[in-house]
Each structure stands twice: as C-alpha cells, then as structure tokens.
C-alpha positions, 0 to 999 in steps of 0.5 A, a space after each residue: 059470593 060469600 055471606 058475611 058473618 060476625 064471628 067470635 073467634 077465641 084464642 085469636 092471637 095464637 098461631 092458628 087464631 091469628 092466621 084465621 082472623 086475617 083470613 076471615 077479614 080477607 073474606 069480608 067477615 067481621 071478627 071479634 077476637 078473644 084472647 088472654 094473652 097468658 104466658 105459655 109463650 111469649 105474649 109479645 109474640 101473640 101481639 105480633 101476630 095480631 098486628 095485621 088484623 088490628 089495622 083492619 076496621 072490621 076487627 075488635 079485640 077483647 082481652 080476657 079469659 073463658 073462666 070470666 063468665 060476666 065478661 063473656 056475657 058482656 062480649 056476647 052482648 055487644 058483639 052479637 056473634 052469628 058463629 063462635 070459633 073456639 080455638 082457645 086452650 092451654 095446648 101441648 102434651 107434655 106440659 099438661 103432665 105437669 099442670 093437668 089441673 089447669 088444663 081441666 080448668 081452661 080447656 074443660 070449664 072454659 069450654 063449658 062456659 063458651 057452650 052455655 053462653 051460646 045457648 043463653 045468647 041464642 047463638 047456634 053455630 060453634 066450631 070446636 078445635 080438637 086434636 088428633 091427640 084424641 086418638 092416643 097411641 093407636 097401631 092402626 092407621 089411617 085414623 078415622 072419626 068412627 075410631 074408638 077414642 076412649 083411651 087418651 094418653 095425656 091430660 090434654 088429650 083427655 081435655 080435648 075429647 072432653 071438649 068434644 063430648 061437651 059439645 055434643 051434649 049441648 047439641 043434643 039437649 039445645 040444638 046447638 049446631 057444632 063441628 069438632 075439628 080434629 087438627 093434625 100437627 099443624 105448621 107454618 108462619 106463626 107456629 109457636 116457638 116450642 113446636 117441633 118445626 119451629 124449635 128444629 129450624 131455630 136450633 139448626 140455624 143457630 148451629 145447636 143440636 137437634 134433640 129427638 125423643 126416641 130414635 126418630 122413627 115416630 111419624 105425624 101427619 104434618 099439616 100446613 097452616 093454609 090447609 087448615 084454614 081452608 078446612 076451618 073456613 069450610 066448617 064455619 060456612 056449613 056447620 049443621 048438626 053435630 060432626 067431627 072432622 079430621 083435618 090433616 094432609 093424609 101422609 105421615 113423615 118420620 121424624 128424622 126425615 122432618 129434620 132433614 128437610 129442615 136441614 136442607 131448607 137451611 142449607 145446614 147439616 143438622 146435628 142430633 142428640 137422642 134422648 128417651 121417648 117422653 111419656 104421652 107421646 104417640 108413635 104415629 098420627 094419620 088422618 083418613 080425610 075422607 069425611 072432610 073431603 066429602 062433606 066440606 070439600 076439604 082437599 090439603 094442597 101443600 105437601 111437607 117439602 114445600 111447607 117446610 121451605 115456606 116456613 123456613 123462608 118465614 123464619 129467616 124474614 123474621 130473625 133477619 138471617 141470611 138467605 138459604 145456602 144450598 147443601 152439597 
C-alpha cells in the first residue's frame, strides 16, 4: 500500500494537472492545486476540469500566480507540502514566438520562485514538467536524455530547458531532489482545445477542413494521458537525486495518418488544407524510454489507435454529438 503524501500541484486546472489531481486523490494523497486560470484558453474549461477534484475533501484550490512570491509563502506555510509537482507554464511553441517575454517571465521566473520557496520551506522533493521540444529539430532518433539539447528552436523550448537547468542548480546547491520529465505530445480527455488532436476532431466533426502545416509527413510520438500519469506518479513516489526522463510512447505517427485515424473514429472523411510549415515546428519527435522503464517502471499501454478512439468518445460525450458512424 502506498504511503500518502501532501502534494502541491501547480497548473492543477489544466489538461494534465486536473487528470493528475484526480489520480492522486484516488490514491489517497492530499492535494493542494495552484492555478491562476489565465486566458490562454477559456478559464471555464479549466474550472470544469477540476469539478471532480473539488468534490473531494482532500483537495484544496488556491487561485494565484507563481509570480506572486508572498502568495507562495502563505500557501507553503499553510499546506506544508512533502512534494511539489510543477506543471504550470505558458504552453505552446507557436504562441511563444509571439510573446517570448511572457513565456520567459512565467516559465523561468515562476519556476525560480517555486524552487526558492522549496529551499526556504525545507521541501526536499520536486517534479518538473519539461517537454520534448527541448530536443530541437533533431534528425537522429530516438531522442535520448543524454542527447545535446543546446539548440532549442522556440522560446517555449528554451524556457523548458532553462527550467531543467534551474532544477539542477537547486539540486547542486541545496540538495533538492528533482526529476525533470520530458513529455512527448500528450493527448486524451481534457486536452487543450487548440492542440492538434482536439482541434482536428472538432473540425472534422463539424464538417470543416483540417489545416495541416507542411505536407503531412511530420511525425510525433503521441502519448496518451493515462500513460503520462503512470510516469508522473512513479516519479513522485521515487524522486531522488537529479534525473531527466523521457515520457512518451516510443513510436512515431505521421500527421496525415493521425488525421486518418480521427476520421475513422468519427466515421467521417476528413477534408485537408495544406499550408506552409510554421516557424518553431520540428520534423519529428521520438522518445527513447529505456531510462524511464528501468528506473521508474514506466511502460506505456495505450497505442494511438486506441487512444484516438477514447478521445473521440470523450469529445462526443462533451458535445452531445451522435455516436460514431462506421466509414464505408
């Protein structure tokens, strides 16, 4: 039986954060969720994400910002966390090119504030959500944690790499045990509405064309939310020293094949519009997960064919649309 812990979770109202909050509460932990409900996408969606958690007696929500140092001080003092799981960030490659200063301030300064609060309050274990984007536009695959990541190609990727470096610094100077988890294209129920699988599903279901940047040959290592949660929970339980882990499916799927799978699950024939490749986009992602498998027991179970159908079922339940129709 797992020992229960007091876990402070930043970004708790987001896609991954809200699903993680539910998982941790189901396992008997006490969770304090911190979220500022910014307008990157509709805050009402984020509040709906937390509906289940907020019914739980071991969940507490604090609405606030990582840049508010006095708020962090009060929150840590009142809750006395044993673990901090830091998922909060301004996300997205393309938006970061438009607003690099905001991404730097929240993702770098906010992470620094949180690390420093851990030092001051004696919190010794920290889990940081990084991203596969730190690998840049690599040609050699699969991506390994030991690869050179000195050439990020978007401000978002640069801030995530900066977060990893800050975590190492606090580990080196103050003994903070830290895991940095590089997520590979996470999808599933509650996925943000602007992300590819959610956006493609919505457009195909509504009879609108799907916009693909490039010729559709780019590929991603799509990772279902349940598998990411397995990796997160294992990291939270075992965080020791300083380690970086890839969390992916260790399989690539071309963008055009992804669209086909969504169309099949919906029972619709997708219409596609091609546009020029966007700055900051990478050609492929592909995780080597051997380190996470050996040290965290990480073993993804949900292939893209199953995960897409689960997502489409969730989408239809949310929108009240008709059941899938088989394609001819």
